C-alpha positions as CSV (number, residue, x, y, z in Angstrom):
1,X,-11.2,2.5,-12.3
2,X,-10.9,-0.8,-14.3
3,X,-7.7,-2.7,-13.5
4,X,-6.7,-5.9,-15.2
5,X,-3.8,-8.0,-13.8
6,X,-1.9,-10.1,-16.3
7,X,1.2,-12.2,-16.0
8,X,4.1,-10.5,-17.5
9,X,5.6,-13.7,-18.9
10,X,2.7,-16.0,-20.0
11,X,-0.1,-13.4,-20.3
12,X,-2.4,-15.4,-18.0
13,X,-5.3,-13.4,-16.5
14,X,-4.6,-13.1,-12.8
15,X,-7.4,-10.8,-11.6
16,X,-9.7,-8.0,-12.5
17,X,-11.0,-5.0,-10.6
18,X,-13.9,-2.9,-11.9
19,X,-14.7,-0.3,-9.2
20,X,-15.0,3.4,-9.8
21,X,-14.2,4.0,-6.1
22,X,-10.8,2.3,-6.0
23,X,-7.8,4.6,-6.2
24,X,-4.2,4.1,-7.3
25,X,-3.2,4.7,-3.6
26,X,-5.5,1.9,-2.4
27,X,-3.8,-0.4,-4.9
28,X,-0.4,0.6,-3.7
29,X,0.7,2.1,-7.0
30,X,2.1,5.1,-5.1
31,X,4.9,2.9,-3.7
32,X,6.3,2.3,-7.2
33,X,9.1,4.4,-8.6
34,X,8.5,6.1,-12.0
35,X,10.6,3.4,-13.6
36,X,8.6,0.6,-12.0
37,X,5.3,2.2,-12.9
38,X,6.4,2.4,-16.5
39,X,7.5,-1.2,-16.5
40,X,4.5,-2.6,-14.7
41,X,1.5,-0.4,-15.4
42,X,-0.1,0.6,-18.8
43,X,-3.1,2.7,-19.5
44,X,-5.5,2.1,-22.4
45,X,-7.3,5.0,-24.1
46,X,-10.6,3.6,-22.9
47,X,-9.7,4.0,-19.3
48,X,-8.6,0.4,-18.5
49,X,-5.4,0.0,-16.5
50,X,-3.3,-3.1,-17.1
51,X,-0.8,-4.3,-14.4
52,X,1.8,-6.8,-15.4
53,X,2.9,-9.0,-12.5
54,X,4.0,-12.6,-12.2
55,X,1.5,-15.5,-11.8
56,X,2.2,-18.4,-9.4
57,X,3.1,-20.8,-12.2
58,X,5.7,-18.5,-13.7
59,X,7.0,-17.6,-10.2
60,X,7.6,-21.3,-9.5
61,X,9.4,-21.6,-12.8
62,X,11.6,-18.6,-12.0
63,X,12.3,-20.0,-8.5
64,X,13.6,-23.2,-10.2
65,X,15.3,-21.5,-13.0
66,X,16.3,-17.9,-12.0
67,X,18.3,-17.3,-15.2
68,X,14.9,-17.2,-17.0
69,X,14.3,-13.8,-15.5
70,X,17.0,-12.4,-17.8
71,X,14.8,-13.1,-20.8
72,X,12.1,-10.6,-21.8
73,X,9.3,-13.1,-22.3
74,X,10.8,-16.5,-21.4
75,X,7.7,-18.7,-21.3
76,X,6.2,-18.1,-24.8
């Protein structure tokens, strides 16, 4: 499974996993509701999984300005 982690706000690359042995359960995806999965995880036709999370820089910005979380993509 190839998993790419990107920031949902600034599109910064956060991390990358390329391991055929890793499962969605090991990554904790099973804890997500169907709505959360749809919002956070996308699957490419070539087998790559993209997970949209928040990077440290954007999290700091959100901590200082919580109203920015109401915008779809506030930092672009």
